[in-house]
N, C-alpha and C positions, 0 to 999 in steps of 0.2 A: 590324129587320126590313132582311131585302139590298136597298138602294137599285136600283128598278129601272134603272138604266143597267147595273150588272152582268148582269141574267138573262139575256143572250147567250153571254155566257163563262161561266153556272153548267150551259150544256147539257148535256145527256147527248152520249155520246160519237156514239152513235148517229146522232143526226142528223145526220153528217158522212153524204154520197154513201159506201156501201161497208162499210160497219158495219155489218153483223148479226153476229149471235149466236158465228156460228165465230173472227170477227176480237176481237173483245169480250174474246176470255182472255186470249190474249198480250199484247194493250191493257195487260188490269188488271194484267197483270205488271208493267210497265212503270211502273203507276200513268195511265197516260192514259185517263179516263173521261167525263172531264167534257173540254168546249174550251178554256178556261183551259188548261188541266195541257200539253194538247199546244201552243200559244203557248207556255208556256216550259217547253217538254222543245226544249233551246236545244242545238246542236251542239257533240259533245266534240270537234271538230278540221273540217278544214277541207282537202281534194285538191283541190292545185293541181295541173291538167293543162294539158301543152305538146301545138299538132294540129302533126304531123310531113307534110310529103310523102312516106317511106315510112322504112324500116326504121333506115335507112344513117344517119340523123338522129337517131334515140334512142339513150340511156344505158339501159344495164343498172341496173332501180330505179327507173327514171323512172314517171310515171305519164305516160300520153301518152293523142290517139287520132289513130289511122290506118285508112285505108283498107285495106283488107283481099281480098281474093277467095279462096273458100275451095277446094280441088284434091282433096281426099279426108278423110273420114272414117272415123278409125282404133277401131275395140272392142278391148277389154280381151281377151285369152285366157281371161278370169275374167271373164264378165261379172256388173256388179252390186259387186263391189269392187275394179278395176284402175282404171286413167285413162283417159278417152273424150277421143280427142284428134282435131281436126280440122286438117287444113293448110291455109292460106293464106299466098300469096303480095298482093305492097304490085306496085305500078307498075311496079318495079324490078326486078322475079322474084325477091327475097328471100323466105323461108320463113320462116313463122312458125307454131309450135305453139299451139294455143286449143283448153287442155285442164280437161275437165271431171270431179268424183267424183260418184260416188250417182247420185241422180235428178237431178241438171241436168245429164246426158249428152240427153234426153226432151227437154231445153230448147233445147242447142244442135240435136238435132237437127230439128228447126223453125226456127230461126234462122239459121241457116248451110246453106243449099242450095245445092252445089258452084254453081259458076261466075257465081254470081249476086253480085254487090259488096258490102258491108257495112261500113257505119263501128263502127269497134270501143276503146270505152276501158275503159284496164288499165292492170297495173300491167307494165313489159317488163321481163324476165328470160332467164336465160339457165339450159338443162338439158345438161347433154350441151355436143355439140356447138351444139344448134339454138338462137334464142331461141323465146320462151313467153310466154304470158301466161296465169299461172292461173283458173278462174274472173272474164270478163271481167264488170268492171261492168255496162256499157251495150253495144248491141248494135243501132245502128238503119240506116234503109233509103239516110237523106238525112243530109247532112252540118251540117249546120243546125237538127236535131234536139239538134245535143251542144254548142254554143253557149253555153246558158247552165251547163254542163258544165266549164267548164275551170276553177274554182275554187266547186267543190260541197260541202254540208254534209254529216258523216256523223254520224248521230246515234246513240245507246246504242240495241242493237234485243232482241230477246226471240224465242226459241222462233217461230218460225213467221210471223215477219214478216221484211219485206226495206227495204233501204235508200229506194227508188221509193214503195213506196207509205204509210212514218212521212214521208219526205218529202213527196207526195202531202196524204197527210190532214192534218199543220203551212199546207202553203197553204190549204185551205181554212178552216182552223181564223182564220189571218192575217184573213181577210177578213170573218170577225165582229168585229174591233175595234174599239168606238165609239171616241166620241174623251171622252176625259177630261178634267179639271180638272184642274190643275197642284196638286202637296201639297208641292213643294218650295219651300223661304222665299225668294224670287225671289233677293235678294244670291247664294246659296249657287247654285240656278241657272244665273244668268248665268258669277257668277265661271268654274263647270266645264264649260261649251261641250258639254253631253251637249244629244243630243235630247227630243223628247217623249215622251209616253210609248209610243204607237203607233208611231210611227218608230223609235222604239229593239229595239224588237219583232223588226217588219220587216229594221230593221239587221243586230239579232243573228245571224238564218239564212241574210245573204248573203253574212257574210266574217266574218273578225278583225277586228273595228270593234270597239278598246279602250271609246272611250266610251257607246257603246250597252250594251257589257256591265258596263261601272260602271254606267250608268245604272239599272240593269235590278238591278244588286245594291245601289245602292245605298236603291231601294225595302222590301228584304228586309228591310234595316237598319233603314230608318225608324220602320217598320211594326211591327217588334221593338222596336225600342227607346221608342216612343209605347205600344202593350201595355203593356209591363211598366213604365214610370212612371205611366197611368194608374189599375195594380194598386195600386204604391206610396202615389199621392195616396189615391187609396179606401180603401184601410188606414188612412192616417191620418185618413181624415174620420171612418167608420163610429167608432160607441163600442162600443169594448170593456169588458171589466172587467182591474181590476186587481188582480193572483195576488200578496199576499203571505202568503209562506210563514212558519212559526214554529220551523223546520227540527226540530220532536217529532219526526214520521217519518227524513230525514237522520241527527237523532243514535244510532239505532236502526241503520245499517247497518254492516256488518261487514266491509267490504272486507278481502282477503289481501294489497294492497297500499298502499303512498301514489301518493297521482294525480302526476301531474303539475303540472309548473307552469305548462303552456299546457292543462289541464285546469280547473286550480281557478280562470283565466279566463277559460276560458268560460265558464265556472258562474254565476264573477261576472256577468259577461258578459249572459248570459241572465236572471240575475234581475235585475237593471236596468232589463233589456226589461218583464219580465213585471211591474213594479209598475207599470207605465203602462196609462192607460187606452187609451192607441195600442195597436189589438192590435202582438203583435210578428211580423216575417216577418224572421225572421234563417238565416242557412244555417252548420252547422258543417261545416268544411273538414276533412279530418284523411286523415291518409298510412296506409296500410293497418299495422293493431295499434296505431293511436295510441286505442284511449281510447274512441271513442263514442259506446258504447251505457251505461259510466257515464253518463255526460254525463246521456246520454237519461234515463235512470232519475232525475237528480236532478231535473234540470228537473221531471219530469212526477209527482216526489214535492213540491217545491213545490206545484204544480199541485191537487196532493192535500192536502195539508196547510191551502191557503186552500178548502178546500169546495168545489172538482168535478174532473171526470174528466178523463181524458185516452185519448186517441188514438196509436196510433202505424202505422203502413201501411208495409207493407214488401211489394215490387214481385212478388213468388215467394213459395207453400207452403212450399216449402224455409225461405228465410229467414226468416219470421214463424212456423213454429213454431220454428225454433231462436232466435232473438229471446223468446218468448216462454217457453221454457223459462229462456232464460238471465236472462230478466226474474225471473220467478216464483223462481225460485233465491235469487237478487241478494237481492230485498225480502222473503224470509220474514219477516225477522226485525224488518221493521215491520208487515205483521198486515193491508198489503191486498191487495185482493181483484183478480187480474189475470188476466181469459178472455183467449180464442183463440178469433174469428169468420175463416173464411175459405169460400169458396163451400162445403166439401164438407159442412161441416152442417148441417142436414137436422134436421127431425122437431121432435123434444120439447127434443135438445138443442138446435136453432136459438134458442127459444123461450123457455127459460132464460135462456139469452146476452137473449136483445132486451129480459126483464123486467127481468134485472139493471145491464142501463144502466139504463134508464127508471123503475128505483125509486134508483138508486142506487148500490145493493146495489155492482156491479161500478167499480172507479178507476179501473181500468188495463183498456184493449182493447187488442188488436195481431193483427194480420191485415193479409189485403189487399184488392183493391178492394172486399169484398162489404161491406168498417163506412163504405161512404159511399151503399152502395143505401137508395133510398127511403124504405122499409120499419125501413133503425136509423134510433134516436132516442132522445136519450141527454135523461137529467136535467139535466144543466148542464154541457157539455162545456169544457172550459176549456184546454187545448191540445191543438195534433195536433203529434204529428215521424211525419214523412215522410222512411224510411229510402233510399238512394238514390235522392234526387231527378230525378236525369238518366230516371229511367224513367218519369216522369208528366212530363205536361204542365200548363199552368198551370191549365185550365178542369177538369182532377181534383183538382186543389190545389181552386180555389177552392168547388167541390161537396163536399170534406170540411169547410173554415170554412166553410161557411154549415149546418152542425147546430148550431151553440151559437145558449143564447138570445140570447146577444151575441157580436158576433165574438171568435172564440177565437185564441186565441194562435197562431204556426204559428214547429214548426221542422223548417227541413231539411236531412238533412245527406248526402254526399257519400263515398266513398271511392277517391274517380276527381281526385285532385290539377288543378285547374283553373290553365292558366297564369294570371297576373296578365294579364295582355293580351289574356285572352278571357272575365275574370269578368265583363264588363258587359255581353257579346252571353248569354252562361248566365243570368245572375243579374242584372241591370240592376233587380232591383226590390229587394234583398237586401241586410242587411247583415250581413257575413259575420265570420265567427272563426272562425280555423285553429288545428288542433292542428299543432303541427312539431314534436314532441316523440313519442318514444315511453317507454313505460315502464319501471322501470328494473328492467334481468336479462333483457331481451329481448336473444338472442344474436341475431351476425349470422349472412345466409342465407350458405352457401357454395355460389355460382351457376359451373358448369362447363356448357362447349361442346363437345359428342362433334359429330361426323358422323351421322345419320341413318345409316347400314349398321352403325353398332355397337351395332343395337340387340339385338339376339343377345345383345352384351356389358351388355346395362342387364337382360333378364330376365336372367342368372345372378344379376348386381348383386342384384336384386331380391330372391331369392329367400335369397340373406343374408340382405338385409336383415330379411325378414319373417320370418326362426327367430330372431333377439332379442326378437321380440313384438311389435316398432312395424310405425306403420303406413306408408303410400303412398299418395299417387297418381299415377296415369298420364292426363295431359290427351291428347286426338287431339281437328285441328280441324275432324273433317265427323263426321257417326252413320253413314252407311250412304256405299260404295264408291263413287265419283266413276267417270262411262263418259268424260269428258273428263280428266282430272286425277290423274296420281300419290299421293295425297291418304288420310293414315290414317285409319282410318273405327274409332269406337268399337266401332261389334261386333263387328266381324275382329278388333281387338284382346283382346275381352272373350274371345272364343269362345278364342285364341290361348292365352290366360293362364289361362284358366281350366283348360284342360291339365294346363300345371304345378301350378296352385294349389287347385286344386278351388272348395270350397263358399267358402275364404278371398276369394274375387273377388267382387264384386260389379260390376254396371254400373248408370250414372244419366244421362239426356239426357233434350230438353226435350220427344222426342216420345215418352217412355214414359210409360203410363197408371199418374196420379195416386198411385194407391194402391200401384201396384210401384214406382214414384219415391221415394216416404215410407220404406216399410219397407225398399229399398237402404237409403238414405241412416240411415235408425235403428239397422240395424247396423251398419253402420261409424262410427258416431259411437258406438255404445254398445260400440265394440273387438270385438264377435262377426265381422265382417268386416273381414281384415287389412287389403286393395288395395283402392279404388275408382277401377274404370276411370270417366271421364268426359268431356263437352265442357266447353263455359265456361259451362255451365249453373250450376257450382261457382267461378265469379267474383268472386262478393262473398258476405260473410258467411255462408260454412261454418268453423266451427270445435273442429277434433278436434285438441288440444292434443297428444297420442304420434304424429301421423301426421307425423315427418321430415322424411319421402320423396319429391319432387316429381319425374318424368320428365313430359317436350311434347315431344312430337312434334314434325315440322312446325316448329317454333319461327319456324320466317321467317318466318311467313304470320299471325304474331300481331301487333298495333301494339307500342307501348313498353309503353303506358299498361299495357293489357291485359296484357302478361306480367307487369306488377310487380305487378297485381289477384291473380292463380295463384298468382305468388309466393308472396305473403301468408296463404294457407294454409295454411304449414308455416311453424316457426320459431314457435308462437304457444304452447311449453312450454320447461320447461329443458334441452333436452338438443339437442346439435345439432345442424343441419337441414340439407339438405340440398337444390340444387334443378336441374335438368341437361334441358339444351336442346337436345335433335336434331334438326341442321338438316340441310338439302336438300345435295346437290353444289354445283348456283350459284345463288350466294348472291349476287345485285347487293349496291351500294356499299353500298345505303342500308340492303340486309338485315344487311349486314356491321357498321353503325352499330349498327343498335339489337341487335344481341346486344352487341354491346360495351358498350353504355351497363347494361345491363341487366346486363351479367356485373361489372362494375366498379363500380356507385353502387344502394343499398336506398333512396337519397330520393326519394320521390315525388315532391317537389315541382321536384325541379332533375331528371327522368327526364320531364314533362310538358313542362319549359321544351325539354324536348332531341328529345320527339315532336313539338313545332311547328312545330324547323325542319327535320327530316328529311321531314316531313306535305309541305311547302309549302303545294301550291294542292287538299292532298285534304281526306276528314272531319277532323271539328276529333277528338275523342274516343275514338280507336281505330273498331271497329267503331259504325259504325250505333247509337246504340238507339231505344227509341221513344221516346213525350210527344213538346216540339216541341225539341227543343236543337238539332240538324241545321239547318243552312238550305240550303234545293234552288235556289237561285242565286249563293249569294254563296260563293265557295274562301276560302279563307286568306289569302292575300294583299289580296284585299279587303275581310273582317274586318278587318285590322291598319290597313288602309288609309283605310276606309272608316267603322266604326263609331264611330269618336270625334266626326265630323262630325254623321254621323246622329244620334248622341244625344243635337246640342248642337241639334240642327235641332228633335227634337225636346220639348227642356225651351224654346225659346223657344217654340217651340204653346200647351205649356202656359201656361207666367208674362208671357209677349208678346201673344202673339198671341190670346185668348181664349180657346180649345183649343178643342173642338170645334164652337162656337156660331157661332164664325170666318167668313170666305165659305175660305180657306183650311184653316180644322177643320171643313168640311163636303168641301172635299177630300180630306180628311188619313183622311176617317169613309170612305171610299168605300176610299183605302187601305187600312183596315184591315180591312174586310171582302175586296178582294181577295185577300191574305194570309191570310186567315181568321184572323184576330186578332181578333175581331170578342169577343175574351172582356174586350177592355178596350173595347171601347164598351156593350156592357152594364153595367159600372157601373158608370154613371152614370146620375143620375137620368132615366129615360123616356129613355136610351136603347138 
């Protein structure tokens, strides 16, 4: 149960003054549904303004507060489209235009009556020969109202919200903060000089207060580290079952290639873990195309040899179906029964699968999250394999692990190489195996960068490529045209290329009906379709050896790790493969480096380290995934700086300070619930 002291923080946003059904929707888009969400919605930056007596004192581009008197309102000749300008003068007679667009002009008419002085806060710029302030941030009758705005926070918004509205709601939420006991180890707390928790939140919303920000980031990292250590400790405490295979099934495998040393080493490590009673909790981290599926199959066959069942969890139905087909073909000589269970399985089909799991006639089950629903039971689940582990949270892994009579062993896999410095943050509760060799015979993928303006040439080149009988991908960053940015859209590109290549073209993206998506993927995988237009839904798992060309539009909009994953969809056969990166005309320095790195290297672990360098304080692993991988408060620099301290602090709490039963442990229990890592608490007896 969540401690009562936290209840005010988990109250719904509707308890705040001014939040009704209309405002709830844009707030929900920002994840602001409870009081604590507002408290932790930290400013993206601060605007520092200077109060000036007249416009002569201000510099172009400077944020200022100045007294101006409106003298004239000028509406556009094209109402609703052109700018609405209010001419105003300062006490020295200097003229400035206060410029508004769209519906904001109605506000200007009310706020700026001619002849009445107003205090204006905004950025001073120049348009032609005239000074102007576009969309003033604030308009007040009295100067005193601006005193608190000389250093003002700027928050991330969604459509329908304004800075004053969000700032007001956050101010209300901060009034609900309770006094919480200190969970940081006393020596660490004294040495850091950090403020207490409640003061840190107040200070972080007032100014660029590094110590307050670090304190809040440390709390998040400590909660994560502690929860992961509790998972690991509980795994060692729980009684599992030792699985010792006799090689009877593995000996029947007839692979068309020799396994790499890394694959053999990883299988040996997994086999050693499976022979222990303590449930295995291991991460198999492999580069694109390094052969994780073979390692997973060998691991599952060990479990079946030992008389138990295995289950493989995939994040999407496309990937689950592909794994099912691959495993079924590879395992055919062994005689093991492989089945598929997704949310689409209904009626007699689903009933047959459930009965097969219960009576043990199904040896290996492949599926989506449907495989850990309450209605799914196993005769004896010995091993759980989780593919693309970063798509799932720890709580989901624990739900699947609870399906066995005894705690099953768990093998998690990821094709997203993680920099070593971040492995602790992502997978602190796991032992790690690395597949850092590519299978023999894999050819390097030629990677080329061209301007987006040459896309017409790419269409012609695509025609020549398809004429040879080979297949190709064309990847776009968005599904539909955006009204606010010039971004290529999969649907628009599909319509264009279908005119050129007819029925040889299919479309796949996340918003298609599952049956349509599966049909299109099956047509492409079978070779019936030659060109697949897609979004990043094909980033992982899609394996079509005859697809030897990939075009990625607006490549600079993708993360480095994501580009590497997408490129890995080609080069899976014996033919030479190419990846064409189409870039926009305006590239940042970071964008240039990103494209250069991916062009020059195909080492995913190297690219992961470079991605880390380029992102700085950004998200950790390319585009944010679901599950619990991303941190909300801690940025990358804070993770690198504070995570080792937080991990050591969590270790001290468990090994020296009595765990969650000590006085500091009681405070740490509150911390786990505060950051919703309470699955760590639930693992404890009586938790």
